C-alpha positions in Angstrom: 0.1 0.2 0.1 1.4 3.2 -1.0 3.2 5.4 2.2 1.9 9.1 0.7 -0.4 10.6 2.6 -2.2 13.6 1.3 -0.1 16.0 3.6 3.2 14.8 1.6 2.2 16.3 -1.5 1.1 19.6 0.2 -2.0 19.9 -1.2 -5.3 21.8 0.0 -7.8 19.6 -0.7 -11.5 20.7 -1.0 -13.5 20.5 2.3 -15.6 18.0 1.5 -12.7 15.5 0.9 -10.8 16.8 3.9 -13.8 15.6 5.8 -14.1 12.5 4.4 -10.0 12.1 5.8 -11.0 11.8 9.5 -7.8 11.1 11.2 -8.4 7.9 12.6 -9.3 6.8 8.9 -7.5 9.1 7.0 -4.7 5.4 6.2 -7.4 3.5 4.5 -9.2 6.5 2.7 -6.4 8.1 1.1 -5.3 4.1 0.0 -8.9 3.8 -1.5 -8.6 6.8 -3.4 -5.1 5.5 -4.4 -6.4 1.9 -5.4 -8.5 2.8 -8.1 -6.1 4.6 -9.5 -3.2 2.4 -9.9 -5.6 -0.3 -10.8 -6.7 1.8 -14.1 -3.0 2.2 -15.0 -2.2 -1.6 -14.3 -5.3 -1.7 -16.6 -3.9 1.1 -19.5 -0.3 -0.6 -19.1 -1.7 -4.2 -20.2 -4.1 -2.2 -22.6 -0.6 -0.2 -23.9 1.6 -3.2 -24.0 -0.6 -5.5 -26.2 -1.4 -2.4 -28.8 2.0 -2.3 -29.3 3.2 -6.0 -29.6 0.7 -6.2 -32.5 1.4 -2.6 -33.9 5.3 -3.8 -34.0 4.2 -7.4 -35.8 2.5 -5.8 -38.4 5.1 -3.5 -39.2 7.5 -6.1 -39.3 5.6 -8.0 -41.2 4.9 -5.2 -43.9 8.9 -4.7 -44.2 9.1 -8.4 -44.7 6.5 -8.4 -47.4 7.9 -4.9 -49.1 11.5 -7.0 -49.7 9.7 -10.3 -50.6 8.0 -8.5 -53.2 11.5 -6.7 -54.6 13.1 -10.7 -54.7 12.3 -13.1 -57.2 10.1 -15.7 -55.8 12.4 -18.9 -55.6 14.6 -16.4 -53.2 11.5 -15.3 -50.5 11.2 -18.8 -49.0 15.5 -17.3 -47.7 14.7 -14.3 -46.8 11.0 -15.3 -44.7 13.5 -18.4 -43.0 15.7 -15.7 -42.4 13.0 -13.5 -40.5 11.3 -16.7 -39.2 12.5 -15.9 -35.8 12.2 -12.2 -34.9 8.5 -13.1 -36.6 8.4 -15.9 -33.6 9.5 -13.2 -31.0 7.3 -10.8 -32.0 3.8 -12.9 -32.4 4.7 -15.6 -29.7 7.6 -15.2 -27.1 7.5 -11.3 -26.6 3.9 -11.3 -25.4 3.9 -14.5 -23.4 7.2 -13.1 -21.5 5.2 -10.2 -21.0 2.0 -11.4 -19.7 4.2 -13.5 -17.2 5.7 -11.1 -16.0 2.8 -8.6 -15.7 0.7 -11.0 -13.9 3.6 -11.5 -11.7 3.5 -8.1 -11.3 -0.1 -7.7 -10.6 -0.2 -10.2 -7.6 3.0 -8.1 -5.9 0.9 -5.1 -5.8 -2.2 -7.4 -4.6 0.5 -8.2 -1.8 1.3 -5.2 -0.9 -1.5 -3.6 -0.3 -2.7 -6.5 1.5 0.4 -5.7 3.8 -0.3 -2.4 4.2 -4.1 -2.5 4.7 -3.1 -4.7 7.5 -0.7 -2.4 9.2 -2.7 0.1 9.1 -5.4 -1.6 10.9 -3.0 -3.0 13.2 -1.5 0.3 14.0 -5.2 2.1 14.8 -6.1 -0.6 17.0 -2.8 -0.8 19.0 -1.7 -4.3 17.7 1.7 -4.5 18.9 2.5 -7.5 16.1 2.9 -6.5 12.8 1.7 -9.2 9.9 5.4 -9.9 9.0 5.8 -10.8 12.4 3.1 -13.9 11.8 4.3 -17.6 10.9 2.0 -17.2 7.4 3.9 -14.7 4.6 2.1 -12.3 1.8 -1.2 -12.3 1.5 -2.1 -15.2 3.9 0.1 -13.0 6.6 -2.4 -10.4 5.8 -5.5 -12.8 5.4 -4.8 -14.2 9.1 -3.6 -10.6 11.0 -6.7 -8.8 9.6 -9.1 -12.0 10.5 -7.3 -13.2 14.0 -6.3 -10.2 15.0 -8.1 -7.4 13.7 -11.0 -9.7 14.2 -12.4 -8.9 11.1 -14.6 -11.0 8.7 -12.6 -11.7 5.7 -13.7 -12.4 2.9 -12.7 -16.2 2.7 -15.4 -17.4 0.7 -15.8 -14.5 -1.6 -14.8 -15.5 -5.7 -11.8 -12.5 -5.9 -10.0 -14.5 -2.7 -10.5 -17.9 -4.5 -9.5 -17.3 -7.3 -6.6 -15.1 -5.6 -5.4 -18.5 -3.9 -5.5 -19.9 -7.8 -3.1 -16.8 -7.9 -0.8 -18.0 -5.6 -0.4 -21.3 -7.1 0.5 -19.6 -10.2 3.1 -17.0 -8.9 5.3 -19.0 -7.5 5.8 -21.4 -10.2 6.6 -18.1 -12.3 9.0 -17.1 -9.7 10.4 -20.1 -8.5 10.1 -21.9 -12.1 9.8 -19.6 -15.1 6.7 -21.7 -15.0 8.2 -24.7 -15.8 5.3 -26.8 -13.6 7.5 -29.9 -13.9 9.9 -28.4 -11.4 6.8 -26.3 -9.6 4.7 -27.0 -6.7 1.0 -27.4 -7.0 1.5 -28.4 -10.2 -1.5 -30.6 -10.5 -3.7 -28.0 -9.2 -2.7 -25.2 -11.5 -3.5 -27.9 -14.5 -6.8 -28.5 -12.4 -7.7 -24.3 -12.7 -5.9 -24.2 -16.2 -9.0 -26.7 -17.3 -11.3 -24.2 -17.2 -10.0 -21.1 -18.1 -9.4 -20.4 -22.2 -7.1 -17.3 -21.1 -4.1 -19.7 -19.8 -2.3 -22.5 -21.6 -0.4 -25.2 -20.5 1.9 -26.3 -23.2 4.6 -28.8 -22.6 4.6 -28.4 -18.9 4.8 -24.5 -19.3 2.3 -22.0 -18.3 1.1 -19.8 -20.5 -0.8 -16.3 -19.8 -2.5 -14.2 -22.1 -3.8 -10.5 -21.9 -7.4 -12.0 -20.8 -6.3 -13.3 -18.3 -4.3 -10.4 -16.9 -7.1 -8.2 -17.0 -9.0 -11.1 -14.9 -6.6 -11.2 -12.2 -6.9 -7.7 -12.1 -10.3 -7.2 -11.9 -10.5 -9.8 -9.2 -7.6 -8.1 -7.1 -9.9 -4.8 -7.2 -12.7 -6.8 -6.0 -10.8 -7.8 -3.3 -8.7 -5.1 -2.6 -12.2 -3.0 -2.6 -13.9 -5.1 0.0 -10.9 -5.9 2.7 -10.3 -2.6 2.8 -14.5 -1.6 3.7 -14.1 -3.3 6.2 -10.7 -2.4 7.5 -12.4 0.9 7.8 -15.4 -0.3 9.0 -13.2 -1.7 11.8 -11.6 1.0 12.8 -14.8 3.4 12.7 -16.3 0.7 15.0 -12.9 0.4 17.2 -12.9 4.4 17.8 -16.7 4.5 18.3 -16.0 2.4 21.6 -13.3 4.1 23.4 -13.9 6.1 26.5 -15.0 9.7 26.0 -12.4 12.0 27.5 -14.7 14.2 30.5 -14.5 18.2 29.6 -12.2 20.0 31.6 
């Protein structure tokens, strides 16, 4: 979760917006406002990247066709053969590599945001432990911290969270074995999950993701973070309401 606060930006906020950023919920409120912006940036990146690959291939294809038109027909095969690797990279390898790395970044974004929300709530509730102090890691540390230490009814049965659990297996396979299921943990679970997804392909024991899968993952991440931050805010408000009021002097 971003550590930037409104005061850090030295901006004069409109009174209506400033009223929303009460001291007790300021961290969560600011995170929620920034969340939609960051999600839109990532979505634009995905679309722009896909368009760039298409444009690069179209330009390459047009150039090869132009050069081929200048050659006798019996010499065109050699040209196509020479350029076949470049065509494969632009059409297959580069996009595939990009979607793996993009997905891993989306997962990293989710993990950072969840841990940030958990840390913010814990600080407001006066909990001395941090999510990193638990024996769990990443999103599961945030889940346990919010549920067991902060008393939040974590949305464990929601579809976004169930999807994110699958994302954890895919992310680990990408990070630890470059998407090679032969060396990945939870390989069978990943294969079973991929069977119901047109946006994932398992080819020669390797995970191949797509633009569509990255967009779908981003939407599930957005939905989960929206729900978690709302629950976190409600918990902080309830905690503040339960504090004893100071007697007037």
